[in-house]
N, C-alpha and C positions, 0 to 999 in steps of 0.2 A: 525553251521547253514546248511552247505552242507550235513551233515549226515542225516538231516531230509528231504532233497529234494528228490523227486521221481526220479527213474531212467528214466522215460519217459521224464524228463527235464534234468537230470544230464548227460545222455549219449549224447544227441545232444549238450549240452553246452560244454562237454569235447571235442567233435570233433570240434566244432566251435572254442574253445579256442586253440586247436592245430593248426588249420588253421591260426588264427590270430597271434599266436606266431611265426609260421613259416614265415608268410608274414613279420612280424616285423623284425625278424632276417635277412631275406634276404634283406629287404629294408635297414636296418642299415649297413649290409655288403657292399651293393652297394654304399650307401652314403659315407661310410668310404673309400672305394676304389676310388670313384670319387674325394674325398677330397685329398687323397694321390697323385693321378695322377695330380690334379690341382696344388698342392704344388710343386711336382717334376718339372712340366712344368715351374712354376714360377721361381724356383731356377735356372733351366737351362737357362732361359732367362736372369735373373739378372747376372749370371756368365758370360754369353757372353757380356752383357753390361759392366760389370766390367772390363773385359779384354780390351774392346775397349776404355773405358775411361782411363784406366791405360796408354795405349800407347799415348792417346791424351794429357793428362796432363803432360807427361814426360818433354816436353820442358819448360813448365811454371815452373815446379818444379826445373828444371836445372838452369833456368835463374832467379829464385827467383821472378817470376812475379805472385803476389797474385791475382791481378784483372783478369788476363787471366785465372788462375786456377778457380777462382770463377765463371766466365762466362761459362766455360766449364762444371762445375758441375751443373749449372742451366739449361743447354741445354736439357737434357733428362726428366726434370721434367715438367709436365703439369702445376702445380701450386706450385711455390716456397714456398708459405706460408703453404703448406700441411705438417703437422708434421708427417704424416704417412710414408713419404719417405724422408730420409736425407742422403746426400752424404758428406763424410768427407775425406779430403786428409791429411794424416800424413806425416811428414818428417821422415828421418832415425832415429831420436831420439825419435819418438813417440809423438811429439808436433803437434798441429793442424796448418797446413799450410793454408788451406782454407776449407770452408764448405758451404753447401747450407742453413744452419741455423746458421748464425754468432752470433746471440744473445745467442743461446744455446751452441754452440761450437765456442768460440772466437779464433782468431789467437793467436798462441803461448801457448794456454792452454795445460796442460799435460793430454792427453787423458787417459793415464794409471791410473790416479788418479780420474777418474770419479766415484763418489760414487754410482751412479745409476747402474753401470755395473761393479762391482768389479770382478764378475766371468769372464766377457769378458776381463777385463784388465789382470787378472791372466793368461788367455789363450794366450793373445797376447805376454806376456813375455816368455811363454813356446814355442812359435812358432819360432824356429830358422831357419826353412827352408823357402824357398821363393815360396812355392806353394800356390794356391788359396784354401781358407777354408770357410766352411759354419758353423757358430756358432750361439748359442742362448744365450741371456742375462740371468742374474740371475733370473729374474721374469718370464722368458719364454714368455714374451709378444713380444719382438723384435727379429727379425732374422737379423743376420749380415753376409755379404759376404765380406771376406777379400781378396783383390787382391794386390799382390806386384807390385810396380812400379820399373822397372829395367832400368838401364842405358844401353848404347850401348855395353859396355863391360860386361854386366851381373851383375854388382854390384847393391845392393839394395839402391834406392834413397828414398823410402818411401812406404806407403801403402794406398790404396784406401779402405775406409770403407763405405759400403752401409748398411744403417739401415732401415729396413722395419717393420712397425707395422703389426703383423699377423692378425689384424682385416681386412686387405685388402683381406684376403682369404674368408671373409664372403659372399660376393655376389656370388662367384663361388660355395661355399658350399650350399647356399640357392637355387641356380639354380639346382644343382644336386639333393638336397634333395626334392625340389618341384616335379621335374620330376619323381623321384623314388616313392614318396608318392602317386602321382596320379596313377602310374602304379600298386602299391600295392593295392590301394583302388578299382581299376577296377577289379583286381583279386579277392579281397574279395567279391565284389558284386556278382561275378559269383560263387565262391566256397562256401560261407557261406550257401546259401539256399540248395545247394546240400548236404553239410555236415550235416545240421540240419535235412533234410528229411531222410538221411541215418541213422543217429543216432536215430531218433524217430522210424523208422521202426524196427531197431534192438531191441530197448527197449520196444516196444509195447507188445509183448507176456509176458515179465517179469512183466510189470506193471499190465497187466490184471490178471496174476496169483496172484500178491500181493493184488489186489483189492478183488479177490475171497477169498483169505485166510483171509483178514480182515473181511469178512462177517461171517466167522465161529465164533460162539459164540454170535454174535449179532442177527443173523437171524436163523430161523428154518432150519434144513438141507433140508427139503422138498422144501423150496423156493429157494435154491441155485442152479442155473443152469448156468454153465460156459462152453463155447466152446473154444477149443484150436486147432491150426493147428497140424496135425499129423507130427511126426518127431522123430528121435532117438537122437537128440542133447540133451543138458542138460535141456533146457526148456521143450522139449517134454517128457523127463523122469519125471521131476517134475510135469508136468500136469497130467501124468498117475497116479502117486502116489496120487496126490490131489483128483482125481476122485474116487480112491479106498477108501481114507479116508472119503470122503463125504458119500459114500454108507454105510460104516460101521457106521457112525454117525446116518444115517437115521434108520438103523436097531436098533441101541441102543436106539434112541429116542422113537421109537414105543414101544419097550419093557418097557422102563422106564415109559412111559405114562400109559401103561396098569397096571403096578405094582403100580404106584402112585395112580391111580384111585381106584384100589382095596383096597389099604391101607387106603385111605381117607374115603371110605365108611365104612370100618371096624372101623376106629377110631371114626367116627361120630356116628355109632351105639352104640359103647361102651360108648361114652360120653353122648349120649342121655339117655341111660338106667341108667347110674350112676346119672345124674342130676335128672331124674324123681324119682328115688328111694330116693335120699337124700333130696329132697325139698318137694315132695308131702306129705310125712307123717307129718312133722311139720307144713306145710302150712294148711293141713286139720284141725289140732288141733287148730290153731289160728282162723280160720274162725268159727269153732264151738264155741270157747270161745266168740267171738263177738256176735254170734247168741244167746247164753245163756244169755249174759249180757242184750241184748235187751229184751228178754222175761221177765226178772225180772222187767223191766220198771224203771222209776225214772230218766232217763237221761235227763239233760237239753239240750237246743238248741245247745250250743257250743260243748258239749260232743257228741251229736248226729252227728254234722257236722264233728267232728274229726273222729268218728267211721266210718262214710261214706267214708271219704278220705282213712282211713286205709283199709277198706274193698275193695275199688276199687283198691288200690295198691296191696293187696294180690291176688285179682282176676287177676290182670295184671301179677303178677308173675306166677300164675297157667297157664295163657295163653302163657306166654313165654316158660314155660316148654313144653307145648303142641306144640309150634312152632318148638322145636328141633326135634320133631317127624314129619317128612314131611307129613305122612299120617293122621295127627291129624285133626279133624274136627273143623271148626270155629264156635264156639257157644258163642255168647256174645250179649248183648243188643245193641240197636242203639246208634250211636255216638251223643253226645250233646256238646253244647258249654262249659258246666261245665267240661267235660272230657278234653277238650283242655286246659282250664284254669288251671286244676289240674297240667298239665305238666309244665305250666309256674311257678306254685308254687314250684314244685319239683326241677326245674332247678335253681331256684333263688339263692340257697346257693352256687352252683358252679360258678355262674356268679359273685356274690359279692366277692367271695374268691379271684378272680384274677382281680377285679376291671374292669370287662368287661362291655361295654355298650350293652344292649339288645334292638334291634328294633323289636317289636312284632306287627304283623298285622294279626288279626283274623277276617275274613269276614264271618265265619259260624255263623248264627243266629238261625237256626232251626235244629232239629234232622235229621240225615242222615242215610240211610239204610246201615250202615257199622258197623262192630264189633268194639265196643269202646275200648276194651282191646288191640286189635292188633294195632289199630291206635295210641293209647297212647304210646304203646311200640315203635313203629316205630319213632314217633316224639321225644320221650325222648332219644332214642339211638342216633339219629342224632344230637340233641342238646348237649348231653354229649360229643360226639366226637368233635363238633364245639368248645365247651368251652375248651376242652383239647388242641386242636390244635391252638387256638387263643392266641396270646401273651398278657401279662398284659397290661391293658388299651386299649385293642383292641375292636373290634366290632363284635357282632353276630347278624345276621339278620334271622328272622323267619316270613315267609309269608304263610298264610293258606287261601285258597279260592277255589271257584268253577269255573270250566271251562266247555266247551261243552262236554268234555269226562268224567268228574266226579270231584273228589276231588284232589286238587294239594297241596302238601307240599313242601316248599322250605326253606332250611336251609343253610346259608352261613356264612363264617368266614374270617377274615383277616390274616389267618396264612400263612405258607410257601406253596409253590407249591408242589403238590404231583407228583413225577416223573411218567412218562408214564409206566415204567416197573412195578412199584408198583400198579398203577391204575388197571392193568390187573388182579391183585390178591387181590383187596381190599375186596372182599366179600367172601374170603376163610377164614376158621377159623385158627387162630394162624399163620398168615403169615405176614411178615414185613421185611423191609430192614433197618437196623440200629436199629429199635425198633419194637418189636413184638406186634401187636394188638390182642385183644381177640375175643370174640364171638359176640360183639355188632353188627358189620356190617353184619356178616353172619346171625345172627338172623333176622336182618332187611330185608335182601334179601329174606330169607325164608318166612317171613310174607308177603312181597310185592308179592312174587310169588304165595302164596296161595290165595291172594286176586286178582289174575290175573292182577296185576298192573305192572308198570315199574319204574325202578330207574336209574338215570343217574348222572354222575359226570363231572363237568367242573372245571378245576384248572389251574390258571395262577399265575405268581408271585404276591403275595399280596392278592389273593382272591380265595377261593374254595367254590363251591356251589354244594349241593346235591338236586336233584329234584325228587320227588315221585309223580307219577300220578296213581290214583286208580279209576277204574270205580265203579259207584254206583251199589248196588245189583239189582235194577230194570233194569239197562242197561245190566247187566251181564245175567240176566234171559232171556232177549230178544235176 
């Protein structure tokens, strides 16, 4: 996840993290040092207390006065029932002589056999000297101060055992930790904004360079304008190389655009000549055949209707061929409602094949001063594309009507969204991303352009709409 994070955020975060970790380490060291100091002070105090009590209980131990020893052991305790502090007086044999917790450590109990403190009992057996010792129990919970009780002649009369629960160090530890944490937080409040701003300032030129590099390939080189501070550091050198690269791309793009335009015009010219040669000859023969058949007469009504439909279709093909030649003249009869209904008949097979619903709205009721063949070809191409793009059981909408500006054709389908990059090249021949489309939209664009009209595309997820607006011949002449 951090690999995908921008350096404009990563660098300030890294500096902030270093500040936080440093503050945490320093705070932890101070807390630990405070805890060790508090523990050392506590042990020193208890050792002094142990030596004092050892001298005090010596007469009671010498005269076998358990009650006096018991009262002496209770004297330094604020709360005798507090199990955190226990004082135990052992005789020379290691048996309990008296304790501040008689229920836990009863008189004459063998302290050496205490199952809770086997490690301590083992250490007691090993201590043959008469010095004062600081020991920990097996669990590490209790701290023991062992002080020898010596007679006047220096012989060992017994041992005073002070047992302290190390939980007693908690309040002091909390006190030290609280003060240290407050000091660390105050330092972080001051240092974090400074570190964040410093890191952001360091990473800003690199982030700006990365943004500019990301625009290469997505935007035209002519639109890429990036300013960088002058310098000879690594960022300055990268910025200089980037500017040189963009200049080279601009020169290359201008050359490619010129070559592509020339190649496209040449290809269209060859394509148009080839189509005109291959289609016009057989097309003329079929039209002549229909004319000869009519001159012989004898055709019934249905046959004549079929011949009329075929003739209009062949004439439409001829006009399509003419549309490939941009300079071709538009010569066709006026558009009628039958011409538009013919398109509905021609598209019916494609619609039924994919079980697509067709919503047809034709508001044209009178002939219009527009070339019928070209209009039929425009509408048929748009409907064929809509049927092809629409999924099975989808919906195709066709609305034909008049506006203040002239005739308007709208064809929509419930297919997938057309990407923006592909929309920019929709009306170029044989261009596509993923799938290549043919001449249909290019021919449509040429026809609309010759009629001084306009074509637009709106595409969102789930619906795509082509709208053609064509001025009437009367309005064009004015």
